[in-house]
ROBABA-612139 format. One record per residue: x, y, z of N, C-alpha, C, O in turn. Coordinates in pm, 1 decimal, always signed. Example, Ala and Ser with C-alpha at 12.3 -4.5 7.8 and 13.67 -1.06 7.14 Angstrom:
BEGIN
NODE       nx       ny       nz      cax      cay      caz       cx       cy       cz       ox       oy       oz
NODE  +1319.0   -569.0   +780.0  +1230.0   -450.0   +780.0  +1320.0   -330.0   +780.0  +1423.6   -331.9   +846.5
NODE  +1285.0   -225.0   +708.0  +1367.0   -106.0   +714.0  +1290.0     +3.0   +787.0  +1340.9   +113.8   +803.9
This chain:
BEGIN
NODE       nx       ny       nz      cax      cay      caz       cx       cy       cz       ox       oy       oz
NODE    +83.1   -118.0     -0.1     -1.6     -1.9     +0.0    +85.8   +125.3     +1.4    +62.3   +216.4    -78.0
NODE   +186.9   +132.3    +91.4   +266.8   +249.1    +98.7   +356.4   +267.2    -25.0   +393.4   +378.6    -62.3
NODE   +388.5   +155.5    -85.3   +474.9   +164.2   -205.3   +400.4   +233.0   -318.2   +456.3   +318.3   -387.2
NODE   +267.3   +194.1   -338.3   +189.5   +252.3   -438.8   +171.4   +403.8   -417.6   +176.4   +482.4   -512.2
NODE   +150.0   +442.8   -288.6   +129.5   +583.5   -256.1   +260.6   +660.4   -283.2   +257.8   +772.9   -333.2
NODE   +374.2   +599.0   -250.0   +500.2   +662.6   -271.8   +528.5   +680.8   -422.6   +582.0   +784.0   -463.2
NODE   +491.7   +577.8   -507.8   +512.7   +591.9   -646.5   +423.1   +696.4   -708.5   +462.1   +763.3   -804.1
NODE   +301.5   +711.4   -654.1   +205.7   +812.4   -707.6   +261.7   +950.3   -676.9   +256.7  +1039.9   -761.2
NODE   +315.1   +967.6   -556.5   +369.9  +1094.0   -520.1   +491.9  +1138.2   -604.3   +508.6  +1255.4   -638.1
NODE   +575.9  +1037.9   -636.0   +689.6  +1061.5   -722.3   +648.6  +1107.7   -861.9   +717.2  +1189.1   -923.6
NODE   +536.0  +1055.1   -911.3   +492.9  +1087.2  -1046.8   +417.8  +1221.0  -1052.9   +381.8  +1264.5  -1162.3
NODE   +393.5  +1286.3   -941.7   +322.3  +1413.6   -938.0   +419.0  +1528.0   -989.9   +534.8  +1539.3   -949.6
NODE   +364.3  +1605.7  -1076.6   +436.7  +1720.7  -1118.0   +418.4  +1833.1  -1018.3   +312.0  +1843.2   -957.3
NODE   +518.4  +1918.0   -999.3   +502.5  +2026.6   -904.7   +401.0  +2128.0   -950.8   +381.4  +2148.4  -1070.6
NODE   +337.9  +2190.1   -857.0   +240.9  +2293.2   -887.5   +312.0  +2428.2   -906.0   +403.2  +2459.1   -829.4
NODE   +274.1  +2506.8  -1002.2   +336.2  +2636.2  -1015.3   +376.4  +2661.2  -1159.7   +323.5  +2599.5  -1252.2
NODE   +470.9  +2752.7  -1177.2   +511.5  +2789.6  -1310.8   +599.1  +2681.3  -1369.7   +692.2  +2633.0  -1305.1
NODE   +568.4  +2642.7  -1495.1   +642.1  +2536.0  -1561.8   +769.5  +2597.1  -1630.8   +782.0  +2717.8  -1651.3
NODE   +858.6  +2506.2  -1663.2   +976.5  +2552.4  -1742.0   +941.1  +2559.6  -1893.2  +1014.2  +2618.6  -1972.7
NODE   +828.4  +2498.4  -1928.8   +786.0  +2498.4  -2067.4   +700.8  +2629.2  -2095.8   +593.0  +2648.3  -2039.6
NODE   +752.6  +2712.0  -2180.9   +683.6  +2836.9  -2205.6   +542.8  +2817.0  -2266.7   +450.4  +2892.6  -2236.5
NODE   +528.4  +2715.4  -2351.9   +393.9  +2685.8  -2405.5   +293.1  +2653.2  -2300.3   +179.0  +2699.2  -2305.1
NODE   +337.2  +2569.3  -2199.7   +247.5  +2535.2  -2091.1   +203.6  +2661.1  -2015.4    +87.1  +2673.8  -1977.6
NODE   +292.8  +2749.4  -1994.7   +260.2  +2874.5  -1922.5   +166.3  +2959.5  -1997.5    +73.4  +3016.0  -1939.7
NODE   +187.9  +2971.3  -2130.5    +95.1  +3051.0  -2211.5    -41.8  +2990.3  -2208.4   -141.6  +3059.6  -2188.6
NODE    -46.5  +2860.6  -2228.1   -171.4  +2785.7  -2225.5   -243.7  +2806.9  -2094.1   -364.0  +2832.3  -2091.1
NODE   -169.9  +2796.1  -1987.3   -228.2  +2819.4  -1852.3   -275.5  +2964.9  -1838.9   -378.9  +2988.7  -1776.4
NODE   -205.1  +3060.7  -1893.9   -249.3  +3199.9  -1889.4   -374.8  +3217.9  -1965.4   -463.6  +3290.1  -1920.0
NODE   -387.7  +3155.3  -2080.9   -511.1  +3158.5  -2157.5   -625.2  +3100.5  -2076.5   -732.7  +3159.5  -2066.4
NODE   -599.8  +2982.9  -2018.4   -703.7  +2920.3  -1932.4   -747.0  +3009.5  -1820.4   -866.9  +3017.2  -1793.4
NODE   -654.9  +3079.5  -1751.5   -686.1  +3164.5  -1642.5   -760.6  +3284.6  -1692.2   -853.6  +3329.6  -1625.3
NODE   -724.2  +3340.2  -1808.0   -794.2  +3453.0  -1867.4   -936.2  +3418.6  -1901.7  -1025.6  +3497.7  -1871.8
NODE   -962.8  +3304.3  -1963.3  -1093.3  +3263.0  -1995.5  -1175.4  +3239.9  -1865.5  -1293.4  +3274.0  -1856.2
NODE  -1107.6  +3181.4  -1768.6  -1166.1  +3162.6  -1634.1  -1211.4  +3291.8  -1570.9  -1318.9  +3297.4  -1511.2
NODE  -1132.9  +3393.4  -1582.7  -1167.6  +3531.2  -1525.7  -1293.0  +3579.2  -1595.8  -1386.3  +3624.0  -1529.1
NODE  -1298.8  +3571.5  -1728.2  -1419.8  +3608.5  -1800.5  -1543.3  +3540.0  -1744.9  -1644.2  +3603.7  -1714.9
NODE  -1532.3  +3406.0  -1731.8  -1651.2  +3332.5  -1687.6  -1689.3  +3357.2  -1543.0  -1806.4  +3354.1  -1505.3
NODE  -1583.1  +3382.6  -1460.9  -1613.0  +3417.8  -1322.3  -1688.8  +3549.7  -1314.3  -1780.9  +3563.8  -1234.0
NODE  -1648.5  +3650.6  -1401.2  -1720.4  +3773.7  -1404.8  -1865.0  +3754.6  -1462.2  -1961.5  +3812.0  -1411.7
NODE  -1875.0  +3671.0  -1570.5  -2006.2  +3647.2  -1628.4  -2098.0  +3586.2  -1521.7  -2212.4  +3629.6  -1507.9
NODE  -2049.4  +3485.1  -1445.2  -2131.7  +3422.2  -1347.6  -2150.0  +3498.8  -1215.7  -2251.0  +3483.4  -1147.0
NODE  -2052.5  +3579.6  -1182.8  -2056.6  +3651.7  -1051.4  -2179.5  +3741.1  -1044.1  -2255.3  +3732.0   -947.6
NODE  -2201.8  +3827.3  -1143.1  -2314.0  +3919.4  -1134.8  -2448.4  +3840.3  -1137.0  -2548.0  +3886.0  -1080.9
NODE  -2449.4  +3728.8  -1198.1  -2573.1  +3647.7  -1206.4  -2596.9  +3574.5  -1076.4  -2711.6  +3560.6  -1034.1
NODE  -2492.6  +3527.7  -1012.5  -2506.1  +3449.4   -886.9  -2537.4  +3546.6   -770.1  -2627.8  +3520.4   -690.7
NODE  -2463.9  +3656.5   -760.3  -2478.1  +3744.5   -645.4  -2581.4  +3854.9   -660.7  -2605.2  +3932.5   -568.2
NODE  -2641.9  +3861.2   -777.5  -2754.3  +3953.8   -802.7  -2877.7  +3871.9   -836.2  -2867.7  +3751.0   -857.2
NODE  -2993.4  +3935.6   -841.4  -3111.1  +3859.3   -869.0  -3174.4  +3899.9  -1003.6  -3271.5  +3837.8  -1046.8
NODE  -3122.5  +3999.7  -1067.3  -3180.9  +4052.2  -1188.9  -3188.3  +3940.2  -1297.5  -3290.3  +3922.6  -1364.1
NODE  -3079.6  +3868.5  -1311.4  -3073.4  +3768.5  -1421.7  -3159.9  +3647.7  -1388.4  -3237.3  +3602.4  -1472.8
NODE  -3148.1  +3594.0  -1265.3  -3214.5  +3473.3  -1226.4  -3365.7  +3489.7  -1193.5  -3452.1  +3416.3  -1241.5
NODE  -3390.2  +3590.9  -1108.8  -3528.7  +3609.1  -1055.4  -3600.8  +3732.6  -1109.0  -3722.5  +3745.2  -1095.4
NODE  -3524.9  +3822.9  -1169.5  -3582.4  +3949.6  -1209.2  -3620.9  +3956.0  -1352.6  -3648.4  +4064.7  -1403.4
NODE  -3624.3  +3845.4  -1420.7  -3669.3  +3847.6  -1560.8  -3558.2  +3866.4  -1665.6  -3586.1  +3870.8  -1785.4
NODE  -3430.6  +3877.6  -1619.6  -3320.2  +3903.0  -1711.6  -3302.0  +3795.1  -1810.1  -3287.1  +3818.9  -1930.0
NODE  -3303.2  +3666.5  -1755.9  -3283.5  +3548.6  -1849.1  -3395.3  +3539.9  -1944.5  -3372.0  +3520.4  -2063.8
NODE  -3522.1  +3553.7  -1897.1  -3639.8  +3549.5  -1990.1  -3633.1  +3654.9  -2095.2  -3670.0  +3630.5  -2210.1
NODE  -3587.1  +3771.7  -2059.2  -3574.2  +3882.3  -2156.8  -3470.4  +3845.7  -2266.9  -3494.1  +3872.0  -2384.8
NODE  -3361.7  +3788.4  -2229.9  -3259.0  +3747.2  -2329.9  -3315.5  +3644.0  -2419.6  -3300.2  +3651.4  -2541.5
NODE  -3383.0  +3543.8  -2360.2  -3438.3  +3435.7  -2446.2  -3543.1  +3486.0  -2540.0  -3551.2  +3440.2  -2654.0
NODE  -3625.1  +3580.5  -2494.9  -3728.4  +3641.4  -2580.8  -3663.1  +3719.8  -2697.3  -3713.8  +3719.8  -2809.5
NODE  -3549.5  +3786.1  -2667.8  -3482.3  +3861.6  -2772.3  -3417.8  +3764.4  -2872.3  -3414.1  +3790.7  -2992.5
NODE  -3367.2  +3651.9  -2820.5  -3311.6  +3550.8  -2910.6  -3412.4  +3490.6  -3004.0  -3384.2  +3467.3  -3121.6
NODE  -3539.6  +3463.2  -2947.2  -3642.6  +3414.8  -3029.2  -3684.3  +3513.4  -3138.8  -3703.6  +3475.0  -3254.1
NODE  -3697.8  +3642.3  -3100.5  -3740.8  +3747.7  -3192.2  -3641.9  +3769.4  -3304.8  -3681.2  +3785.5  -3420.3
NODE  -3515.2  +3769.9  -3271.9  -3414.6  +3785.9  -3380.6  -3277.8  +3746.6  -3326.1  -3217.8  +3816.3  -3244.2
NODE  -3232.4  +3635.1  -3373.5  -3099.7  +3589.9  -3333.4  -3079.9  +3442.1  -3329.5  -2967.3  +3395.9  -3347.8
NODE  -3185.6  +3363.2  -3306.3  -3171.9  +3221.3  -3293.1  -3174.1  +3148.9  -3428.3  -3245.0  +3191.0  -3519.6
NODE  -3100.6  +3045.5  -3440.9  -3102.1  +2956.7  -3558.7  -3244.2  +2904.2  -3563.5  -3303.5  +2882.3  -3457.9
NODE  -3301.8  +2883.0  -3681.6  -3440.8  +2830.6  -3690.7  -3467.2  +2703.0  -3611.6  -3575.2  +2688.7  -3554.2
NODE  -3373.6  +2611.6  -3606.7  -3401.2  +2485.5  -3535.8  -3400.9  +2508.6  -3385.7  -3453.3  +2424.5  -3312.6
NODE  -3343.4  +2620.6  -3334.6  -3341.0  +2643.2  -3187.3  -3467.1  +2718.3  -3138.9  -3497.8  +2716.4  -3019.7
NODE  -3537.8  +2782.4  -3228.4  -3653.8  +2860.7  -3184.4  -3757.7  +2774.9  -3110.3  -3801.9  +2814.8  -3002.5
NODE  -3799.4  +2655.5  -3165.0  -3889.1  +2576.5  -3085.3  -3838.4  +2531.2  -2950.7  -3914.8  +2521.8  -2854.6
NODE  -3703.0  +2501.7  -2942.9  -3648.4  +2461.3  -2815.0  -3655.1  +2575.9  -2715.2  -3694.6  +2558.2  -2600.0
NODE  -3615.3  +2695.1  -2762.5  -3621.6  +2809.1  -2672.8  -3764.2  +2843.6  -2627.5  -3788.0  +2877.6  -2511.6
NODE  -3858.3  +2833.8  -2722.7  -3994.0  +2876.1  -2692.6  -4066.2  +2768.9  -2607.8  -4135.9  +2801.7  -2511.8
NODE  -4048.0  +2637.9  -2645.4  -4124.9  +2530.0  -2582.9  -4056.5  +2465.2  -2463.3  -4123.2  +2397.9  -2384.7
NODE  -3927.7  +2482.8  -2447.1  -3861.0  +2419.0  -2331.8  -3791.7  +2523.2  -2243.7  -3812.5  +2521.8  -2122.3
NODE  -3714.0  +2609.2  -2296.9  -3632.7  +2700.2  -2216.2  -3721.0  +2803.2  -2149.3  -3705.7  +2824.1  -2029.0
NODE  -3811.4  +2868.3  -2217.9  -3894.2  +2969.6  -2153.1  -3991.3  +2906.0  -2041.1  -4007.6  +2964.2  -1933.9
NODE  -4050.0  +2793.5  -2068.6  -4134.4  +2741.5  -1954.3  -4055.3  +2699.2  -1831.2  -4109.9  +2691.3  -1721.1
NODE  -3925.7  +2671.8  -1850.4  -3836.3  +2627.6  -1733.8  -3732.1  +2736.6  -1712.6  -3619.7  +2705.3  -1673.3
NODE  -3763.2  +2857.7  -1735.8  -3659.9  +2966.6  -1737.2  -3593.3  +2981.8  -1599.3  -3471.1  +2996.6  -1595.0
NODE  -3664.3  +2978.9  -1489.7  -3595.3  +3006.8  -1364.2  -3489.7  +2898.2  -1329.4  -3376.5  +2935.8  -1298.9
NODE  -3518.7  +2770.2  -1331.8  -3415.2  +2673.6  -1301.2  -3301.8  +2679.1  -1401.3  -3185.6  +2660.9  -1364.9
NODE  -3334.7  +2704.1  -1528.0  -3228.3  +2708.9  -1632.1  -3138.6  +2836.1  -1610.5  -3017.6  +2833.3  -1632.8
NODE  -3202.6  +2943.9  -1567.2  -3126.4  +3067.6  -1536.3  -3024.4  +3040.9  -1421.1  -2909.6  +3084.9  -1426.2
NODE  -3070.9  +2968.0  -1318.8  -2978.6  +2935.1  -1209.3  -2872.0  +2838.1  -1254.4  -2758.5  +2848.2  -1207.7
NODE  -2902.2  +2744.1  -1343.4  -2801.4  +2653.1  -1396.0  -2699.2  +2733.6  -1472.6  -2579.4  +2710.1  -1456.2
NODE  -2741.0  +2828.2  -1555.9  -2646.0  +2909.9  -1631.6  -2560.3  +2991.3  -1540.6  -2438.6  +2995.6  -1558.5
NODE  -2619.2  +3056.6  -1442.9  -2549.6  +3141.0  -1346.9  -2440.1  +3069.8  -1276.6  -2323.2  +3107.9  -1282.5
NODE  -2481.3  +2961.1  -1207.0  -2384.8  +2880.9  -1127.8  -2292.3  +2806.5  -1210.1  -2178.4  +2781.7  -1170.5
NODE  -2338.0  +2767.9  -1328.6  -2245.1  +2697.2  -1424.6  -2133.8  +2787.7  -1465.9  -2017.8  +2747.2  -1458.6
NODE  -2163.0  +2913.5  -1510.8  -2059.2  +3001.8  -1553.8  -1965.0  +3033.7  -1437.6  -1843.9  +3042.4  -1458.0
NODE  -2017.7  +3051.1  -1317.0  -1933.9  +3077.5  -1202.7  -1844.7  +2960.2  -1172.2  -1726.6  +2979.3  -1143.0
NODE  -1898.4  +2835.2  -1178.0  -1812.7  +2721.1  -1152.2  -1704.4  +2698.0  -1257.0  -1591.0  +2661.3  -1226.2
NODE  -1744.8  +2721.3  -1384.2  -1648.4  +2705.1  -1489.9  -1530.1  +2806.8  -1470.0  -1413.1  +2771.6  -1485.5
NODE  -1565.5  +2931.2  -1435.7  -1463.0  +3026.8  -1408.3  -1375.1  +2988.7  -1296.9  -1253.5  +3000.4  -1312.2
NODE  -1424.4  +2943.2  -1183.8  -1338.5  +2902.3  -1074.6  -1251.3  +2779.8  -1109.9  -1133.8  +2774.4  -1073.8
NODE  -1310.7  +2681.3  -1181.0  -1235.6  +2561.0  -1219.9  -1119.1  +2602.0  -1312.0  -1007.8  +2551.9  -1295.7
NODE  -1142.4  +2689.6  -1405.4  -1035.6  +2723.7  -1501.3   -926.9  +2808.9  -1434.2   -807.7  +2790.2  -1458.8
NODE   -971.2  +2903.9  -1348.0   -868.3  +2984.9  -1278.7   -778.9  +2901.2  -1189.7   -657.3  +2920.2  -1189.4
NODE   -836.8  +2808.6  -1113.9   -753.5  +2729.1  -1022.2   -694.5  +2603.2  -1085.0   -615.8  +2533.2  -1021.3
NODE   -732.8  +2573.5  -1212.0   -677.2  +2455.6  -1275.2   -729.3  +2323.2  -1220.3   -659.2  +2222.1  -1225.3
NODE   -849.3  +2323.1  -1169.1   -914.8  +2203.9  -1109.4  -1026.3  +2160.2  -1196.2  -1112.2  +2241.1  -1231.2
NODE  -1029.2  +2033.5  -1233.4  -1135.9  +1980.4  -1320.0  -1144.8  +2056.8  -1452.5  -1254.1  +2083.1  -1502.5
NODE  -1035.6  +2089.8  -1505.2  -1027.5  +2175.1  -1622.2  -1101.7  +2115.2  -1744.3  -1172.6  +2185.8  -1815.9
NODE  -1082.9  +1981.7  -1765.9  -1150.2  +1916.6  -1881.6  -1302.9  +1913.1  -1859.8  -1379.1  +1935.6  -1953.8
NODE  -1346.7  +1885.3  -1738.1  -1486.4  +1877.7  -1707.9  -1550.6  +2017.6  -1727.1  -1656.3  +2030.6  -1788.9
NODE  -1485.3  +2118.7  -1673.9  -1535.7  +2254.9  -1682.2  -1542.1  +2294.4  -1830.0  -1636.7  +2359.5  -1874.3
NODE  -1439.5  +2253.7  -1905.0  -1432.9  +2287.5  -2050.4  -1540.4  +2220.4  -2132.3  -1590.7  +2276.1  -2229.9
NODE  -1574.2  +2102.7  -2092.1  -1678.6  +2030.1  -2162.0  -1812.9  +2105.2  -2148.2  -1884.8  +2129.1  -2245.2
NODE  -1842.1  +2141.1  -2020.7  -1969.0  +2215.9  -1991.9  -1962.9  +2353.6  -2055.7  -2064.4  +2401.7  -2106.2
NODE  -1846.7  +2418.7  -2055.1  -1831.4  +2549.5  -2117.0  -1855.9  +2541.5  -2266.4  -1919.0  +2629.4  -2325.0
NODE  -1804.1  +2432.6  -2328.9  -1825.5  +2410.8  -2473.8  -1973.4  +2397.7  -2504.8  -2023.3  +2461.2  -2597.7
NODE  -2045.7  +2314.0  -2426.2  -2190.0  +2295.8  -2441.0  -2266.1  +2431.0  -2432.2  -2353.6  +2463.0  -2512.6
NODE  -2225.0  +2508.4  -2327.0  -2292.6  +2640.9  -2306.2  -2261.7  +2733.1  -2423.2  -2350.2  +2806.4  -2467.2
NODE  -2137.0  +2732.2  -2476.1  -2106.6  +2819.1  -2588.9  -2180.4  +2775.0  -2711.3  -2226.6  +2861.4  -2785.8
NODE  -2195.2  +2649.0  -2738.2  -2269.4  +2598.7  -2853.8  -2414.4  +2636.0  -2837.5  -2477.0  +2677.2  -2935.2
NODE  -2469.8  +2624.3  -2722.5  -2608.5  +2662.4  -2699.3  -2628.5  +2810.5  -2723.6  -2725.7  +2853.5  -2785.8
NODE  -2532.8  +2887.8  -2672.0  -2543.1  +3034.9  -2696.7  -2524.0  +3073.2  -2841.6  -2592.6  +3162.0  -2892.2
NODE  -2432.2  +3007.6  -2908.4  -2404.4  +3034.7  -3051.1  -2532.5  +3008.0  -3134.7  -2572.7  +3091.1  -3216.1
NODE  -2595.1  +2891.0  -3112.7  -2713.2  +2859.6  -3193.0  -2837.8  +2934.5  -3148.9  -2936.1  +2941.3  -3222.7
NODE  -2833.9  +2990.9  -3028.3  -2949.0  +3065.7  -2976.8  -2944.3  +3214.1  -3011.5  -3046.8  +3282.3  -3010.0
NODE  -2824.2  +3263.5  -3042.9  -2819.5  +3415.3  -3058.0  -2736.7  +3459.4  -3175.2  -2728.1  +3580.7  -3194.3
NODE  -2675.8  +3378.4  -3254.8  -2579.7  +3427.1  -3351.0  -2619.3  +3400.6  -3495.2  -2533.3  +3403.1  -3583.2
NODE  -2748.3  +3375.0  -3522.6  -2790.6  +3351.7  -3655.5  -2785.3  +3480.8  -3742.5  -2850.7  +3579.6  -3708.9
NODE  -2709.9  +3480.4  -3851.0  -2697.1  +3602.7  -3932.2  -2812.0  +3625.8  -4026.6  -2820.4  +3732.7  -4087.0
NODE  -2899.9  +3531.2  -4041.6  -3013.4  +3547.3  -4133.5  -3005.6  +3445.2  -4247.5  -2898.1  +3396.2  -4282.0
NODE  -3120.1  +3415.1  -4303.7  -3133.9  +3310.6  -4400.3  -3053.5  +3345.8  -4531.3  -3001.3  +3255.8  -4597.0
NODE  -3044.9  +3473.1  -4566.7  -2979.7  +3506.5  -4688.2  -2831.1  +3546.6  -4668.0  -2772.8  +3609.9  -4756.0
NODE  -2770.1  +3510.6  -4554.1  -2640.5  +3547.7  -4526.5  -2541.9  +3469.9  -4611.2  -2567.0  +3355.4  -4648.9
NODE  -2428.2  +3533.8  -4640.8  -2321.2  +3463.4  -4716.3  -2250.3  +3375.9  -4611.8  -2255.6  +3403.8  -4492.0
NODE  -2182.7  +3267.5  -4660.6  -2123.4  +3168.8  -4573.7  -2027.4  +3227.5  -4467.6  -2028.9  +3180.2  -4354.0
NODE  -1947.4  +3324.5  -4498.9  -1845.9  +3381.0  -4400.1  -1916.2  +3463.2  -4296.7  -1860.0  +3486.6  -4189.7
NODE  -2036.5  +3508.4  -4323.0  -2107.5  +3586.2  -4220.3  -2152.7  +3504.1  -4100.3  -2173.9  +3558.1  -3991.7
NODE  -2167.6  +3372.3  -4120.5  -2200.4  +3288.5  -4010.1  -2087.2  +3289.2  -3906.5  -2110.6  +3291.8  -3785.6
NODE  -1967.7  +3286.8  -3956.6  -1849.6  +3296.0  -3866.2  -1832.5  +3426.5  -3800.9  -1800.7  +3433.1  -3682.2
NODE  -1853.3  +3535.8  -3877.3  -1849.6  +3667.9  -3818.3  -1954.8  +3694.4  -3715.4  -1928.4  +3766.1  -3618.9
NODE  -2071.2  +3640.9  -3730.9  -2176.7  +3659.9  -3636.5  -2155.0  +3581.8  -3507.1  -2209.4  +3615.7  -3402.0
NODE  -2073.7  +3475.9  -3517.7  -2056.9  +3386.0  -3400.2  -1925.4  +3412.7  -3320.0  -1888.2  +3334.3  -3232.7
NODE  -1859.4  +3520.9  -3351.1  -1728.1  +3538.6  -3284.9  -1736.4  +3545.7  -3134.7  -1649.5  +3492.5  -3065.6
NODE  -1835.3  +3608.1  -3084.1  -1843.9  +3620.0  -2936.7  -1857.9  +3483.5  -2864.1  -1826.3  +3473.0  -2745.5
NODE  -1903.3  +3384.0  -2933.1  -1916.6  +3248.5  -2874.6  -1821.6  +3146.3  -2932.9  -1781.9  +3053.9  -2861.9
NODE  -1783.3  +3158.4  -3058.6  -1702.8  +3054.1  -3119.7  -1561.7  +3063.5  -3067.9  -1495.1  +2960.7  -3055.8
NODE  -1513.7  +3179.9  -3037.2  -1371.3  +3191.2  -2990.0  -1362.4  +3117.2  -2855.7  -1270.4  +3038.6  -2833.5
NODE  -1459.3  +3143.3  -2766.3  -1462.3  +3075.9  -2634.7  -1475.3  +2923.4  -2656.8  -1410.0  +2844.6  -2588.4
NODE  -1562.0  +2882.7  -2755.1  -1580.6  +2737.9  -2780.7  -1444.6  +2673.0  -2823.7  -1408.7  +2563.7  -2780.0
NODE  -1373.4  +2745.4  -2909.8  -1240.9  +2691.5  -2947.7  -1141.1  +2683.2  -2831.7  -1058.4  +2592.2  -2825.1
NODE  -1150.7  +2776.6  -2744.0  -1064.3  +2773.9  -2622.6  -1099.6  +2649.9  -2542.0  -1011.7  +2573.8  -2501.6
NODE  -1234.2  +2629.2  -2518.1  -1275.5  +2510.8  -2442.9  -1233.3  +2379.8  -2509.5  -1197.7  +2283.8  -2441.0
NODE  -1237.0  +2375.6  -2640.8  -1192.8  +2253.5  -2716.0  -1039.4  +2229.7  -2688.0   -995.3  +2117.7  -2662.5
NODE   -965.9  +2336.5  -2694.1   -824.7  +2329.3  -2668.5   -794.7  +2287.0  -2523.9   -699.2  +2212.9  -2500.6
NODE   -874.3  +2332.8  -2427.1   -851.7  +2294.3  -2291.8   -890.1  +2150.0  -2268.5   -830.6  +2082.0  -2184.9
NODE   -988.4  +2103.2  -2341.4  -1034.6  +1965.3  -2321.0   -927.3  +1866.9  -2375.9   -901.7  +1763.7  -2313.9
NODE   -865.5  +1898.4  -2490.4   -779.3  +1806.6  -2553.0   -635.3  +1832.7  -2531.7   -551.7  +1749.0  -2565.7
NODE   -602.3  +1946.5  -2476.3   -462.4  +1978.5  -2443.6   -436.8  +1957.6  -2297.5   -518.5  +1899.1  -2226.3
NODE   -320.4  +2006.7  -2251.6   -286.7  +1994.9  -2112.0   -292.5  +2129.1  -2049.7   -190.8  +2179.6  -2002.2
NODE   -407.2  +2189.2  -2047.7   -426.8  +2324.8  -1991.9   -411.2  +2331.6  -1842.4   -391.7  +2440.3  -1788.0
NODE   -419.0  +2218.6  -1773.5   -413.8  +2215.3  -1631.3   -271.9  +2187.0  -1574.5   -255.3  +2165.6  -1454.5
NODE   -174.4  +2187.3  -1660.7    -37.5  +2146.7  -1618.9    +33.0  +2259.8  -1539.1    +95.6  +2232.7  -1436.6
NODE    +23.0  +2380.0  -1583.9   +104.3  +2484.6  -1518.4     +9.3  +2585.0  -1452.7   -103.3  +2604.9  -1498.3
NODE    +55.8  +2646.4  -1347.5    -15.7  +2748.7  -1276.5   -151.0  +2694.6  -1223.0   -252.7  +2763.4  -1230.7
NODE   -150.6  +2577.8  -1172.0   -268.2  +2515.8  -1115.5   -239.4  +2498.3   -965.2   -124.4  +2486.7   -922.9
NODE   -351.1  +2496.7   -884.2   -333.1  +2476.7   -739.4   -328.5  +2329.1   -704.8   -297.3  +2294.6   -590.8
NODE   -357.5  +2243.2   -796.2   -372.7  +2100.3   -767.9   -255.7  +2025.8   -830.4   -229.0  +2049.4   -948.2
NODE   -184.2  +1938.6   -762.0    -80.2  +1862.0   -821.1   -136.9  +1771.5   -927.9   -248.9  +1722.0   -915.1
NODE    -63.2  +1750.5  -1029.1   -106.6  +1668.3  -1147.1    -19.3  +1544.5  -1153.1   +102.8  +1555.1  -1142.0
NODE    -78.1  +1428.3  -1170.3     -1.1  +1303.6  -1185.1    +45.4  +1294.1  -1328.9    -35.7  +1305.8  -1420.8
NODE   +170.2  +1273.7  -1349.6   +227.4  +1260.8  -1486.2   +175.8  +1132.8  -1550.3   +161.9  +1029.8  -1484.3
NODE   +149.0  +1140.5  -1673.4   +100.6  +1022.0  -1753.0   +221.8   +935.9  -1794.9   +204.9   +833.6  -1861.2
């Protein structure tokens, strides 16, 4: 038993700044995205306007009126709006938790998976450029969400939790 524990401790990489510059830059990007999401979630969690004051419902109504991809409109109208309060709390606490996880480098892949799902939901709910749009306008309309989605993909498949994390990481 003690031998296995000793071997696991030996395989742990130290917490802190890495000698690899790419790891540090990747970690800085992770922390930067985490700060954004902490801010996005903070005002929703510690205020009531978004969750209980109709803020979430207002955004969803705006998305339905102009902004949602056609296949998302029935989902927003028939599922999201009728369950708006619990979904608003899930969004608020989800953004806050994603931000904390990315900042501290804990459960980075899990947080990135949920962040990616949130960004895809936001992209398809609010970034539709219109039926007559040229192909490249779809990408231009989605910049506010697609850039974060690409960051989350990189965090999921890369080693974003290696440097500048508070949790020791076991080497593979």
